MIDOSE-1310 file (N, C-alpha, C; in nm, 2 decimals, decimal comma, always signed):
residues 237
xxxx	-1,15/+2,11/+1,67/-1,21/+2,02/+1,57/-1,29/+1,91/+1,63; -1,40/+1,88/+1,57/-1,48/+1,77/+1,63/-1,42/+1,64/+1,61; -1,42/+1,55/+1,71/-1,37/+1,42/+1,70/-1,45/+1,33/+1,61; -1,57/+1,37/+1,57/-1,66/+1,29/+1,50/-1,65/+1,31/+1,35
xxxx	-1,55/+1,38/+1,30/-1,53/+1,39/+1,16/-1,38/+1,39/+1,13; -1,34/+1,33/+1,02/-1,21/+1,33/+0,97/-1,21/+1,43/+0,85; -1,13/+1,54/+0,86/-1,13/+1,63/+0,75/-1,05/+1,58/+0,63; -1,10/+1,61/+0,51/-1,03/+1,58/+0,38/-0,96/+1,70/+0,33
xxxx	-0,84/+1,67/+0,27/-0,76/+1,78/+0,23/-0,81/+1,85/+0,10; -0,79/+1,98/+0,10/-0,80/+2,06/-0,02/-0,66/+2,09/-0,06; -0,63/+2,07/-0,19/-0,50/+2,08/-0,24/-0,44/+2,22/-0,21; -0,31/+2,22/-0,16/-0,25/+2,35/-0,13/-0,23/+2,44/-0,25
xxxx	-0,25/+2,38/-0,37/-0,24/+2,46/-0,49/-0,37/+2,51/-0,54; -0,47/+2,47/-0,47/-0,61/+2,51/-0,50/-0,66/+2,45/-0,63; -0,59/+2,34/-0,68/-0,64/+2,28/-0,81/-0,74/+2,18/-0,78; -0,72/+2,10/-0,68/-0,81/+1,99/-0,66/-0,89/+2,01/-0,53
xxxx	-1,02/+1,99/-0,54/-1,11/+1,99/-0,42/-1,16/+1,85/-0,39; -1,17/+1,83/-0,26/-1,22/+1,70/-0,22/-1,36/+1,68/-0,27; -1,39/+1,55/-0,30/-1,53/+1,52/-0,36/-1,63/+1,55/-0,25; -1,60/+1,53/-0,13/-1,69/+1,57/-0,02/-1,61/+1,63/+0,09
xxxx	-1,67/+1,71/+0,18/-1,60/+1,79/+0,27/-1,54/+1,71/+0,39; -1,60/+1,60/+0,42/-1,55/+1,53/+0,54/-1,60/+1,38/+0,54; -1,53/+1,30/+0,61/-1,56/+1,16/+0,63/-1,60/+1,15/+0,78; -1,73/+1,10/+0,81/-1,77/+1,09/+0,95/-1,71/+0,98/+1,02
xxxx	-1,62/+1,01/+1,11/-1,55/+0,91/+1,18/-1,64/+0,82/+1,27; -1,75/+0,89/+1,32/-1,84/+0,81/+1,41/-1,91/+0,71/+1,34; -1,92/+0,71/+1,20/-1,99/+0,61/+1,12/-1,89/+0,50/+1,08; -1,76/+0,52/+1,09/-1,67/+0,43/+1,04/-1,62/+0,34/+1,16
xxxx	-1,64/+0,21/+1,14/-1,60/+0,11/+1,24/-1,48/+0,02/+1,20; -1,46/+0,03/+1,07/-1,35/-0,06/+1,01/-1,26/+0,03/+0,92; -1,13/+0,02/+0,95/-1,03/+0,09/+0,87/-0,94/-0,01/+0,80; -0,94/-0,01/+0,67/-0,85/-0,10/+0,60/-0,74/-0,02/+0,53
xxxx	-0,62/-0,07/+0,55/-0,50/+0,01/+0,51/-0,40/-0,07/+0,43; -0,36/-0,01/+0,32/-0,25/-0,07/+0,24/-0,12/-0,05/+0,31; -0,02/-0,12/+0,27/+0,11/-0,11/+0,34/+0,21/-0,02/+0,25; +0,26/-0,08/+0,14/+0,37/-0,01/+0,07/+0,31/+0,11/-0,01
xxxx	+0,37/+0,22/+0,02/+0,33/+0,35/-0,04/+0,23/+0,42/+0,04; +0,15/+0,35/+0,12/+0,05/+0,41/+0,21/+0,10/+0,43/+0,35; +0,14/+0,33/+0,41/+0,20/+0,34/+0,55/+0,35/+0,35/+0,54; +0,41/+0,27/+0,45/+0,56/+0,27/+0,43/+0,60/+0,35/+0,31
xxxx	+0,72/+0,41/+0,32/+0,77/+0,48/+0,21/+0,81/+0,39/+0,10; +0,75/+0,41/-0,02/+0,76/+0,32/-0,13/+0,90/+0,33/-0,20; +0,98/+0,43/-0,15/+1,12/+0,44/-0,20/+1,20/+0,31/-0,18; +1,17/+0,24/-0,07/+1,24/+0,11/-0,05/+1,22/+0,02/-0,17
xxxx	+1,09/+0,00/-0,21/+1,06/-0,09/-0,31/+1,10/-0,04/-0,45; +1,09/+0,09/-0,47/+1,14/+0,15/-0,60/+1,29/+0,13/-0,62; +1,36/+0,16/-0,51/+1,51/+0,14/-0,52/+1,54/-0,01/-0,54; +1,47/-0,10/-0,47/+1,50/-0,24/-0,49/+1,48/-0,29/-0,63
xxxx	+1,36/-0,26/-0,69/+1,33/-0,32/-0,82/+1,39/-0,24/-0,93; +1,42/-0,11/-0,91/+1,46/-0,03/-1,02/+1,62/-0,01/-1,02; +1,68/-0,04/-0,91/+1,82/-0,02/-0,90/+1,90/-0,14/-0,85; +1,86/-0,20/-0,74/+1,94/-0,31/-0,68/+1,92/-0,44/-0,77
xxxx	+1,80/-0,47/-0,80/+1,78/-0,59/-0,88/+1,84/-0,58/-1,02; +1,82/-0,47/-1,09/+1,90/-0,46/-1,22/+2,05/-0,46/-1,21; +2,10/-0,41/-1,10/+2,24/-0,42/-1,08/+2,29/-0,56/-1,06; +2,22/-0,64/-0,98/+2,26/-0,78/-0,96/+2,23/-0,86/-1,08
xxxx	+2,12/-0,83/-1,15/+2,09/-0,90/-1,28/+2,19/-0,88/-1,39; +2,24/-0,75/-1,39/+2,34/-0,72/-1,49/+2,47/-0,79/-1,46; +2,51/-0,80/-1,34/+2,63/-0,87/-1,30/+2,62/-1,02/-1,33; +2,51/-1,08/-1,30/+2,49/-1,22/-1,31/+2,49/-1,26/-1,46
xxxx	+2,43/-1,17/-1,55/+2,42/-1,21/-1,69/+2,52/-1,14/-1,78; +2,61/-1,07/-1,71/+2,72/-1,00/-1,78/+2,67/-0,91/-1,90; +2,57/-0,82/-1,86/+2,52/-0,72/-1,95/+2,53/-0,59/-1,88; +2,50/-0,48/-1,96/+2,51/-0,35/-1,90/+2,39/-0,33/-1,80
xxxx	+2,40/-0,23/-1,72/+2,30/-0,20/-1,62/+2,18/-0,15/-1,70; +2,20/-0,07/-1,81/+2,09/-0,02/-1,89/+2,02/-0,13/-1,96; +2,09/-0,23/-2,01/+2,03/-0,34/-2,08/+1,95/-0,43/-1,98; +2,00/-0,44/-1,86/+1,93/-0,52/-1,75/+1,80/-0,45/-1,72
xxxx	+1,80/-0,32/-1,71/+1,67/-0,25/-1,68/+1,57/-0,27/-1,79; +1,61/-0,26/-1,91/+1,52/-0,28/-2,02/+1,46/-0,42/-2,02; +1,54/-0,52/-2,00/+1,49/-0,66/-1,99/+1,40/-0,68/-1,87; +1,44/-0,63/-1,76/+1,36/-0,65/-1,63/+1,23/-0,57/-1,64
xxxx	+1,23/-0,45/-1,69/+1,10/-0,37/-1,69/+1,00/-0,44/-1,79; +1,05/-0,51/-1,89/+0,95/-0,58/-1,98/+0,89/-0,70/-1,90; +0,97/-0,76/-1,82/+0,93/-0,87/-1,74/+0,83/-0,82/-1,63; +0,86/-0,71/-1,57/+0,78/-0,65/-1,46/+0,64/-0,62/-1,53
xxxx	+0,64/-0,56/-1,64/+0,52/-0,51/-1,71/+0,43/-0,63/-1,74; +0,49/-0,74/-1,78/+0,41/-0,86/-1,82/+0,34/-0,92/-1,71; +0,39/-0,90/-1,59/+0,33/-0,97/-1,47/+0,26/-0,87/-1,38; +0,26/-0,74/-1,42/+0,19/-0,64/-1,34/+0,04/-0,67/-1,32
xxxx	-0,01/-0,65/-1,20/-0,15/-0,67/-1,17/-0,19/-0,82/-1,15; -0,09/-0,91/-1,14/-0,11/-1,05/-1,12/-0,05/-1,08/-0,98; -0,07/-1,21/-0,94/-0,01/-1,25/-0,81/+0,14/-1,26/-0,82; +0,19/-1,29/-0,95/+0,33/-1,29/-0,97/+0,40/-1,16/-0,94
xxxx	+0,33/-1,05/-0,96/+0,39/-0,92/-0,95/+0,46/-0,90/-0,82; +0,41/-0,94/-0,71/+0,48/-0,92/-0,58/+0,52/-1,05/-0,51; +0,53/-1,16/-0,59/+0,57/-1,29/-0,54/+0,72/-1,30/-0,55; +0,79/-1,28/-0,44/+0,93/-1,28/-0,44/+0,99/-1,42/-0,47
xxxx	+0,92/-1,53/-0,44/+0,96/-1,66/-0,48/+0,96/-1,68/-0,63; +0,85/-1,63/-0,69/+0,84/-1,63/-0,84/+0,96/-1,56/-0,90; +0,99/-1,44/-0,85/+1,10/-1,36/-0,91/+1,24/-1,42/-0,88; +1,25/-1,49/-0,77/+1,38/-1,56/-0,75/+1,40/-1,66/-0,86
xxxx	+1,29/-1,74/-0,89/+1,30/-1,84/-1,00/+1,32/-1,77/-1,13; +1,24/-1,67/-1,16/+1,24/-1,61/-1,29/+1,37/-1,54/-1,32; +1,44/-1,48/-1,22/+1,56/-1,41/-1,25/+1,68/-1,48/-1,20; +1,66/-1,59/-1,14/+1,78/-1,67/-1,08/+1,86/-1,59/-0,99
xxxx	+1,78/-1,51/-0,90/+1,84/-1,43/-0,80/+1,78/-1,46/-0,66; +1,85/-1,44/-0,55/+1,79/-1,47/-0,42/+1,72/-1,34/-0,38; +1,60/-1,32/-0,42/+1,52/-1,19/-0,39/+1,51/-1,17/-0,24; +1,46/-1,27/-0,16/+1,45/-1,24/-0,02/+1,58/-1,20/+0,05
xxxx	+1,69/-1,26/+0,01/+1,82/-1,22/+0,06/+1,86/-1,08/+0,02; +1,83/-1,04/-0,10/+1,85/-0,90/-0,14/+1,77/-0,80/-0,07; +1,64/-0,84/-0,04/+1,56/-0,75/+0,04/+1,62/-0,73/+0,18; +1,66/-0,84/+0,24/+1,72/-0,83/+0,37/+1,84/-0,74/+0,37
xxxx	+1,92/-0,74/+0,26/+2,04/-0,66/+0,24/+2,01/-0,51/+0,26; +1,89/-0,47/+0,22/+1,87/-0,32/+0,23/+1,75/-0,29/+0,33; +1,72/-0,38/+0,42/+1,61/-0,36/+0,51/+1,62/-0,24/+0,59; +1,75/-0,19/+0,61/+1,77/-0,07/+0,69/+1,71/+0,05/+0,62
xxxx	+1,68/+0,04/+0,49/+1,62/+0,15/+0,42/+1,47/+0,16/+0,44; +1,41/+0,06/+0,50/+1,26/+0,07/+0,53/+1,23/+0,19/+0,61; +1,13/+0,26/+0,58/+1,09/+0,38/+0,66/+0,94/+0,39/+0,66; +0,88/+0,44/+0,77/+0,74/+0,46/+0,79/+0,71/+0,61/+0,74
xxxx	+0,60/+0,63/+0,68/+0,56/+0,76/+0,64/+0,53/+0,84/+0,77; +0,54/+0,98/+0,76/+0,52/+1,06/+0,88/+0,38/+1,04/+0,94; +0,37/+1,04/+1,07/+0,24/+1,04/+1,14/+0,16/+0,91/+1,13; +0,22/+0,81/+1,07/+0,15/+0,69/+1,05/+0,12/+0,62/+1,19
xxxx	+0,22/+0,62/+1,27/+0,20/+0,55/+1,40/+0,10/+0,63/+1,49; +0,11/+0,76/+1,48/+0,01/+0,84/+1,56/-0,13/+0,82/+1,51; -0,15/+0,80/+1,38/-0,28/+0,78/+1,33/-0,33/+0,64/+1,37; -0,24/+0,54/+1,37/-0,28/+0,41/+1,41/-0,32/+0,40/+1,56
xxxx	-0,24/+0,48/+1,64/-0,28/+0,49/+1,78/-0,41/+0,55/+1,81; -0,44/+0,66/+1,72/-0,57/+0,72/+1,74/-0,69/+0,63/+1,70; -0,67/+0,54/+1,60/-0,77/+0,45/+1,57/-0,79/+0,35/+1,68; -0,69/+0,31/+1,74/-0,70/+0,22/+1,86/-0,78/+0,28/+1,97
xxxx	-0,75/+0,41/+2,00/-0,82/+0,48/+2,10/-0,97/+0,49/+2,08; -1,00/+0,50/+1,95/-1,14/+0,51/+1,91/-1,21/+0,37/+1,89; -1,13/+0,27/+1,92/-1,18/+0,13/+1,92/-1,22/+0,09/+1,78; -1,15/+0,14/+1,68/-1,18/+0,09/+1,54/-1,12/-0,04/+1,52
xxxx	-1,18/-0,12/+1,43/-1,12/-0,24/+1,38/-1,02/-0,20/+1,27; -0,89/-0,24/+1,28/-0,79/-0,19/+1,19/-0,73/-0,31/+1,12; -0,74/-0,32/+0,98/-0,69/-0,43/+0,91/-0,59/-0,38/+0,81; -0,48/-0,46/+0,79/-0,38/-0,43/+0,69/-0,41/-0,53/+0,57
xxxx	-0,43/-0,47/+0,46/-0,46/-0,55/+0,34/-0,36/-0,51/+0,23; -0,28/-0,61/+0,19/-0,16/-0,58/+0,11/-0,15/-0,69/+0,00; -0,09/-0,64/-0,11/-0,05/-0,73/-0,22/+0,09/-0,79/-0,19; +0,16/-0,74/-0,09/+0,29/-0,79/-0,06/+0,29/-0,94/-0,03
xxxx	+0,40/-1,01/-0,07/+0,42/-1,15/-0,04/+0,43/-1,16/+0,11; +0,38/-1,27/+0,17/+0,38/-1,29/+0,31/+0,52/-1,28/+0,37; +0,62/-1,32/+0,30/+0,76/-1,32/+0,35/+0,80/-1,17/+0,37; +0,76/-1,09/+0,27/+0,80/-0,95/+0,27/+0,72/-0,88/+0,38
xxxx	+0,59/-0,92/+0,40/+0,51/-0,86/+0,50/+0,57/-0,89/+0,64; +0,61/-1,01/+0,66/+0,67/-1,05/+0,79/+0,80/-0,96/+0,82; +0,88/-0,95/+0,71/+1,01/-0,87/+0,73/+0,98/-0,73/+0,76; +0,88/-0,67/+0,69/+0,85/-0,53/+0,71/+0,78/-0,50/+0,85
xxxx	+0,70/-0,59/+0,89/+0,63/-0,57/+1,02/+0,73/-0,58/+1,13; +0,83/-0,68/+1,12/+0,93/-0,69/+1,22/+1,02/-0,57/+1,23; +1,05/-0,52/+1,11/+1,14/-0,40/+1,11/+1,08/-0,28/+1,16; +0,95/-0,25/+1,12/+0,88/-0,13/+1,16/+0,81/-0,14/+1,29
xxxx	+0,78/-0,26/+1,34/+0,70/-0,29/+1,46/+0,56/-0,23/+1,45; +0,50/-0,23/+1,33/+0,37/-0,18/+1,32/+0,26/-0,29/+1,34; +0,30/-0,41/+1,34/+0,20/-0,52/+1,35/+0,11/-0,52/+1,47; +0,16/-0,46/+1,57/+0,08/-0,46/+1,70/-0,05/-0,37/+1,69
xxxx	-0,06/-0,29/+1,58/-0,17/-0,20/+1,57/-0,29/-0,26/+1,49; -0,26/-0,37/+1,43/-0,37/-0,43/+1,34/-0,44/-0,55/+1,41; -0,57/-0,55/+1,39/-0,65/-0,67/+1,44/-0,62/-0,79/+1,35; -0,60/-0,77/+1,22/-0,57/-0,88/+1,13/-0,50/-0,82/+1,01
xxxx	-0,41/-0,90/+0,95/-0,34/-0,87/+0,83/-0,37/-0,98/+0,73; -0,39/-0,94/+0,60/-0,42/-1,03/+0,50/-0,34/-0,99/+0,37; -0,30/-1,09/+0,29/-0,23/-1,07/+0,17/-0,31/-1,12/+0,05; -0,27/-1,07/-0,07/-0,34/-1,12/-0,19/-0,32/-1,27/-0,21
xxxx	-0,20/-1,32/-0,16/-0,18/-1,46/-0,17/-0,27/-1,55/-0,09; -0,31/-1,50/+0,02/-0,41/-1,57/+0,10/-0,55/-1,57/+0,03; -0,58/-1,46/-0,03/-0,71/-1,44/-0,10/-0,72/-1,51/-0,23; -0,60/-1,53/-0,29/-0,59/-1,59/-0,42/-0,61/-1,49/-0,54
xxxx	-0,62/-1,36/-0,51/-0,64/-1,26/-0,61/-0,56/-1,13/-0,56; -0,51/-1,05/-0,66/-0,45/-0,92/-0,62/-0,57/-0,83/-0,58; -0,54/-0,72/-0,51/-0,64/-0,62/-0,47/-0,71/-0,55/-0,59; -0,65/-0,56/-0,70/-0,70/-0,49/-0,82/-0,83/-0,57/-0,88
xxxx	-0,85/-0,69/-0,83/-0,95/-0,78/-0,87/-1,07/-0,78/-0,77; -1,19/-0,75/-0,82/-1,31/-0,75/-0,72/-1,32/-0,87/-0,63; -1,28/-0,99/-0,69/-1,29/-1,11/-0,61/-1,21/-1,11/-0,48; -1,10/-1,03/-0,48/-1,02/-1,01/-0,36/-1,11/-0,96/-0,25
xxxx	-1,19/-0,86/-0,28/-1,27/-0,79/-0,18/-1,38/-0,87/-0,13; -1,43/-0,96/-0,21/-1,54/-1,05/-0,17/-1,48/-1,15/-0,06; -1,36/-1,20/-0,09/-1,30/-1,29/+0,00/-1,25/-1,22/+0,13; -1,20/-1,10/+0,11/-1,15/-1,02/+0,22/-1,27/-0,99/+0,32
xxxx	-1,38/-0,95/+0,26/-1,50/-0,92/+0,35/-1,54/-1,04/+0,43; -1,54/-1,16/+0,37/-1,58/-1,28/+0,44/-1,47/-1,31/+0,54; -1,35/-1,29/+0,51/-1,24/-1,33/+0,61/-1,24/-1,23/+0,73; -1,25/-1,10/+0,70/-1,23/-1,00/+0,80/-1,36/-0,96/+0,87
xxxx	-1,48/-0,98/+0,80/-1,61/-0,95/+0,86/-1,64/-0,81/+0,88; -1,59/-0,73/+0,78/-1,62/-0,58/+0,79/-1,75/-0,55/+0,72; -1,81/-0,44/+0,76/-1,93/-0,39/+0,69/-1,89/-0,28/+0,59; -1,92/-0,30/+0,46/-1,88/-0,21/+0,36/-1,93/-0,07/+0,38
xxxx	-2,05/-0,06/+0,44/-2,10/+0,08/+0,46/-2,04/+0,15/+0,58; -1,96/+0,08/+0,65/-1,90/+0,14/+0,77/-1,75/+0,13/+0,77; -1,69/+0,12/+0,64/-1,55/+0,09/+0,63/-1,48/+0,20/+0,55; -1,36/+0,23/+0,59/-1,27/+0,33/+0,52/-1,15/+0,25/+0,47
xxxx	-1,12/+0,28/+0,34/-1,00/+0,21/+0,29/-0,91/+0,32/+0,23; -0,78/+0,30/+0,26/-0,68/+0,40/+0,22/-0,57/+0,32/+0,14; -0,53/+0,37/+0,02/-0,43/+0,30/-0,06/-0,37/+0,41/-0,15; -0,25/+0,38/-0,20/-0,18/+0,48/-0,29/-0,20/+0,44/-0,44
xxxx	-0,27/+0,33/-0,47/-0,29/+0,29/-0,61/-0,43/+0,31/-0,65; -0,45/+0,39/-0,75/-0,59/+0,42/-0,80/-0,66/+0,29/-0,85; -0,59/+0,20/-0,92/-0,66/+0,08/-0,97/-0,72/+0,00/-0,86; -0,64/-0,01/-0,75/-0,69/-0,08/-0,63/-0,81/-0,01/-0,57
xxxx	-0,80/+0,12/-0,56/-0,92/+0,20/-0,50/-1,04/+0,18/-0,59; -1,03/+0,17/-0,72/-1,14/+0,15/-0,81/-1,21/+0,02/-0,78; -1,13/-0,09/-0,76/-1,18/-0,22/-0,73/-1,25/-0,22/-0,60; -1,20/-0,15/-0,50/-1,26/-0,15/-0,37/-1,39/-0,07/-0,38
xxxx	-1,39/+0,04/-0,45/-1,51/+0,12/-0,47/-1,62/+0,04/-0,55; -1,58/-0,03/-0,65/-1,67/-0,11/-0,73/-1,74/-0,21/-0,64; -1,66/-0,27/-0,55/-1,71/-0,37/-0,46/-1,81/-0,31/-0,36; -1,80/-0,18/-0,33/-1,90/-0,12/-0,25/-1,85/-0,06/-0,12
xxxx	-1,71/-0,06/-0,10/-1,66/+0,01/+0,02/-1,70/+0,16/+0,02; -1,76/+0,20/+0,12/-1,82/+0,34/+0,12/-1,72/+0,45/+0,12; -1,62/+0,44/+0,21/-1,53/+0,55/+0,22/-1,39/+0,52/+0,17; -1,34/+0,59/+0,07/-1,22/+0,57/+0,00/-1,13/+0,69/+0,00
xxxx	-1,00/+0,67/+0,04/-0,90/+0,78/+0,03/-0,78/+0,74/-0,04; -0,73/+0,83/-0,12/-0,61/+0,81/-0,20/-0,49/+0,87/-0,13; -0,39/+0,79/-0,10/-0,26/+0,85/-0,04/-0,17/+0,89/-0,15; -0,16/+1,02/-0,17/-0,09/+1,07/-0,29/+0,06/+1,07/-0,28
xxxx	+0,11/+1,07/-0,16/+0,26/+1,07/-0,14/+0,30/+0,92/-0,11; +0,34/+0,85/-0,21/+0,37/+0,71/-0,19/+0,52/+0,70/-0,16; +0,60/+0,78/-0,23/+0,75/+0,77/-0,21/+0,80/+0,91/-0,17; +0,89/+0,92/-0,08/+0,95/+1,05/-0,03/+1,03/+1,11/-0,14
xxxx	+1,07/+1,03/-0,24/+1,16/+1,07/-0,35/+1,08/+1,11/-0,48; +0,95/+1,09/-0,48/+0,87/+1,12/-0,60/+0,77/+1,23/-0,57; +0,73/+1,31/-0,67/+0,63/+1,41/-0,66/+0,49/+1,34/-0,63; +0,40/+1,41/-0,55/+0,27/+1,35/-0,53/+0,19/+1,34/-0,66
xxxx	+0,11/+1,23/-0,67/+0,03/+1,21/-0,79/-0,12/+1,22/-0,75; -0,18/+1,34/-0,78/-0,31/+1,37/-0,74/-0,41/+1,28/-0,83; -0,52/+1,25/-0,76/-0,63/+1,17/-0,83/-0,74/+1,26/-0,87; -0,80/+1,24/-0,98/-0,92/+1,32/-1,02/-1,05/+1,25/-0,98
xxxx	-1,03/+1,12/-0,93/-1,15/+1,04/-0,90/-1,17/+1,02/-0,75; -1,07/+1,04/-0,67/-1,08/+1,01/-0,53/-1,04/+1,12/-0,44; -1,10/+1,13/-0,32/-1,05/+1,22/-0,22/-0,91/+1,18/-0,18; -0,82/+1,27/-0,14/-0,69/+1,24/-0,12/-0,63/+1,30/+0,01
xxxx	-0,52/+1,24/+0,05/-0,44/+1,30/+0,16/-0,30/+1,29/+0,12; -0,22/+1,39/+0,17/-0,08/+1,39/+0,15/-0,01/+1,32/+0,27; -0,06/+1,35/+0,39/+0,00/+1,31/+0,52/-0,11/+1,26/+0,61; -0,08/+1,16/+0,69/-0,18/+1,11/+0,79/-0,21/+1,21/+0,90
xxxx	-0,13/+1,32/+0,91/-0,16/+1,42/+1,01/-0,29/+1,49/+0,98; -0,33/+1,49/+0,85/-0,46/+1,54/+0,80/-0,58/+1,47/+0,86; -0,55/+1,35/+0,90/-0,66/+1,26/+0,96/-0,67/+1,26/+1,11; -0,58/+1,34/+1,17/-0,57/+1,34/+1,31/-0,67/+1,44/+1,37
x	-0,73/+1,41/+1,48/-0,82/+1,50/+1,55/-0,75/+1,62/+1,61
């Protein structure tokens, strides 16, 4: 296989075809990567917000687990797509729970998706500029990078809190480009959230890939709008 091209996946069920046949690696100088669901198994976050937090919330408020989930999911939905969505300090105040401490309690569950580290090493060998761009709170980012030891592979990491906007908002990308200094026409961005990918595409990032396996416990969610990968091994030379 030529080292000058990254192949894009054709669905093993034959249902979905890539929008284009390949992404030219030799034209890409900047690689922007999401963290949760893209590099890291989203099962950690799903378990945390859908099971552990409702469990602690139900105990604190003396309600059933089912009732706790109903109340919490309404709160989650209300703040989805805003900076509050991933602000653990906000949720600590909102729920009267020590969210950072609870995350530390299950940090052993953090896991990296297959072949992520090999992919990051390949990017370094090819002297690409590699940026981590995440909606995660900076406290969560610090915890996860310490646990996974992936921080050494990035030239820079930025959060939505630094930019003042979540990644779903085009203004995030304007500030990110200024901060990171990447060229939109020579940049590849990979994320597991289609709404985020749409914002990046709208802003003008040329190469977009959808990571369809966000959680090891969930079925892949194929996109009709973006090229996709299941595993980072597909991007290896």
